[in-house]
C-alpha positions, 0 to 999 in steps of 0.5 A: 468728606466725613464729619470732622468733629468729636463724633468721629471719636466718641467717648461712650464711657465704660462705666464701672458697675453699669451692666451695659457696656458698648463698643463703637464701630465706624461705618461710612460717616457714622458710628454705631454703638453695640454691646461688647458682650453677647453681641453677634457682628451680624446685628450691627446696623450698617448703612452699607446694607442699603444700595446706592440706588435706594439711598438716592431714592430716599433723599431725592425729595427736593431736587436739585440735590442740596449740600450734604451735612458731612460736606461742611465745616468742623462742627466742634464740641458736642457733636457726639451729643448732637448725633445721639440726640438726633437719633433719639428724636427720630425714634421718638417721632416714630413712636409718636406717629404710631401712637397717633395712628393706632390710638388717637385717630381711633378715639381711644387714646388714654388721656390723663389730665395734669395739674395745669389741665393740659392733657398727657397721653401715652406718647408723653410718657413713652417718649420721655422714657425712650429719650431718657433711656437712650441718653443714659445708655450712651452717656451713662446715667451719672453723666446725664441730667434731664429737665422734662415735663412729665413725672410718674405720679399719675402713671404710678397710681393703682388705678393706672395699671392698664395705662402703665402696661400700654406705656411699657408695650409702646416703649419696647415696641419702639426700642425693638426698632432701634437698629433702624436708627443706628442705635442698639436697644436693650438685650431684653424688653424693659420692665415697668420698673425700668421704664418708671425709673427712666421717666423719673430720672428726668428730675433736674431743676436746671440752673446756671451751672453744669450741663443738662438736657431740656426735653418736651416729649410731646410739645403741643399735646392738644395738637397731638390728640387732635391729629394736628401739629406737635413737636418732640423737642430736645436741647442741651444746656451748658452753664445756662446757654443752649448749645444744641437743639433738635426739633422733631415735627412729625406732621410738618410737611417737608414741602412748603407748598403743602402748608396751604392745605388743611391738615386733615386733607394731608392725612387723607392724601398721605394714605392714598400715596405710596411711601416712596412718593413725594407725599406730604407726610414726610415730617421733618427733624431740624437740628442746630448746634451753637456757633456753627451758623447752620441749621439742618433738616432731614425727612423722617424715615418711612416704611422700613427704611433706615435713618441715613444721617447726617447725609440725608440732611440739607441746610435751612435758613430764615426768610429774607423778608424784612418788610412787615407788610410782606411777612407772615407771623405765627402765634399759638392756637390756644388762647388760654396762655397767650393774647391773640388780640394783642398780637392781632393789634400789633400785626395791624399796626405794623401793616401785616395783612396776611392771616396768621399761621396758627400752629401748635407747639414749637413747630412755630420755631421750625416755620421761622427757621425754614423760612415759611414764616417771618415772625413769631410773637407770644405774649402770655396772659398775666400769671403764666410762666414760660417753661424752658423746655417749650423754647430751648431747642427752637431758639437755638435752631432759629438763631443758627438759621440766621434769625433773632429770638429775644424777649419783647424788650430785646434781651436774650432769653435766659435759660439759667434760672431753673425750670422757667424763663424768669425775668421775661420782659412781656413776651417772646419775639422771634424774627427772620432777621435783625431789621425785622426784629427791631421793627417788631420791638419798637411796635411792641413798645408803642402798643404795650401801654394801650393794651390790657395785658 
């Protein structure tokens, strides 16, 4: 059964004055977008070119076969946006993997420092350019408003010419692979001015009215440069409410059992196993749309394969554990903007005895949504303000997977106040279910007065 939603009737506008115009073609369960002019038919990406045996081999990673996404209920509004967002995040993960393998692992990645002393790599700017360009191409630049982490200040400096050249090359190499993701790249490679324009287009300040995208191009950059966990996070916010989220986790294994091994061991094993095997490094992309009560996960594509979406997806849900003594909790790796001592004391008071799962980035939300952990607690140190792009995609995914996310006072997170989660009560608590969540909130209240935060 095909996805019964607005993706089956996309409204990619033919904007007057825009130099790129698109047709849409329905192939199986997918729409592929291609330009009206000078576009030969044999360039159309088609899942039909992949044999049935190869498709079966591609998503045989978790027997028995899970339910397919297109077999489920009407996904309602914003389905087209979800489709494009998933494809864009898959492309961004593809780009990040190449950058991490070719630059970071060799120790020669150009890393800059931002005003808040967090590192920025080629991947940050390149992913922001890719996602911004894709959204503007398919929905029209006048219809796309984006809140994102990076600007072009450092990238535009005279002494950054070499860095900009690397970003331009990285972006164009990735866009050349667009057909593998069911998208169409530019007719000619983008120039530096076009790429700077795409990055700088992400200048929205958010707010309570209208629609805008929240993008963190590489969430957990320290994890990225260290060859560890990181995420690409994209969410759509409508009148202050997160209506869809996509979370790409290139180093987060599809199979839970691999989590017990050290990440560097994963990388070694992945290089020794063929791409078609059940190797650890099938990172994942997780997505959800508000009001469906479903969250979905699919593997990243490997080798020269093509993205088979949505039929490569399977549903995920939070853990059923509601006893804190049996729960696993996540917390940030870095102590710079969170208090490990408070969360450790809180975990002890709840009877949690398992070692915390410390991972960079919004991968923590992925762990809760998939049932790999039950609790995520973050209590920022005084003066630190949580940014909306660090939470938006993860929050809606956990909620649609059956979990609960609030501030430490039990109130919903507010994404309508601009770039930051203003009015946050002490911290953020994400849990696998309401019963567990109530116990955590009560423990926070009991422990807070004696803390030094």
